[in-house]
C-alpha positions, 0 to 999 in steps of 0.5 A: 506486550504481544501484538495481535494482527487481524486481517484478510487477503487472497487472490480475489481481494488482493494482498494489500492488507497483509502487506501493510500489516507485515510492516507493523509486524516486522517493526514490532519484532524489531523492538523485541515484541511478539506477534500473533496473526489471525487471518482469513486467507488462501494459499497465496496469503499463506505463502506471503506469511509463511514465516509468521505465527498465524491462526487461519480462520474466517474470524470477522464475526467471532475473532479469537481474543487477545489478553488484556495485556496485549495490543491489536491492529485490525485491517479488514473490510468485512469485520463486523462492528460487534467483533471490533467492539469485542476486540476493543473490550479485551485488548489494552489498545487497538488500532483500526486501519481504515480506507473507506470510513465504513464504520463508527469505530469503538474506542481506539485509534483509527489510522486513515492513511490516505491523503485528504479529509473526510468524515469521522464517527464512533468513539475512536480517535482518528488520525489521517494522511500519508504521515501515518502510512504503514510503509515496510522497513525498507522504505523507512530510510530512502537515500537522497536522489539526484536530479531526474534524468533529462529523458525517460529511460526506464519505466516500472509497471506495477499492477498489484501483487495479484493484478486483479484486472489482468492489466499488466500486458496492456500497461506494458504495451502502452508504456512501450508505445509512449516511450519506445526507447525506454527499458520496461521493468515489470513486477509480478506477484507469482510465477504463474503470471505470464511475462509480457513481451519486450520487458524485464520481469521481476517476480515476488520481490521483497521490500528491499528489492522493490525499493531498488526498482522504484529508485531506479525508475524514471517513472512508474505506471501503477495500480492506485494501492499501497505502492502509490505511497511507496512510490511517493516515498522513493520520489518516483513520478507515477501514473495511477490506475484504479483497480479496486473500489477502495482506491477512489480516494487515492486517485483523487488525492495523490494528484492534489498533493502533486506526487502522481497523476491519475489516468482513471479506472481499469474499466474506463472506455478511454483508459488507453488514451488517458494513460498515454496522455498521462505518460506523455505529460511526464516527458518533461524533466521539470514535471518529473522533478516536481513529482519527486519533490512532492512525494518525498515531502508528503511521506516521511516513512515514520507511519509505523513508528507513530502507530507503535508509539501509540500502541505502547502508550507513548502518545497522548 
């Protein structure tokens, strides 16, 4: 079977959809399958998928179609219901990645990988929770971590691959203010982004290098997107900031699981105060250890395997 991936991503919408679809693509190829992409994206998306077989077009109303022996994954906030029905009518099986419960989905499997509960509609079967999160292969197996350090000595700042709100310099300054003696490490998506002063900058890290940065950090200050789940998998205590509308559930539910704290939204008038308070609360090693343990309980790294098993018909 060939796996078709329908998705979208650019400097304005971010790269989250494409990053998680890459996890499925890499695992499918690792099992001997072929992958074909259909993507609405820009130059940044092309750079991310430079080694992939991609048809580049705005496909969301009239997508190219798989054969009836192929399977598909759709990860889109703008695909029409008619387009999804057309894909579902042709593909052998279809998975729809959902963050916002925006549609009554046609037959297939809806993967809503955020923690928490919600409404379900349409003809598709729904599965929920971090156990279904599509983590990249580097995050499937994570080495056991020792007890957390007594003091915070290293902080990782990740405001998303494109840093939609330009928050990185501001978050670095807050981390330095909260922990003046700590080493601040920053992940930036592109060479054009300026490097904030007084920190170590890492650009365009692959998944394995990102995992090592997360494992090395005593805590992270992060956008509330895909990295929230990767941080939980690594057991890295995190302070989350919402930067996109679809992150409301992440900000609400990860703290309830105990894997992170929520500092609020990028536009909050009191964001700086809220971030400083959240960082200060993690000074106690007991608080960081509790977050580490909760994260590794919540995310087992098998979300991609579960989805691919279903696509191949191994699951009921």
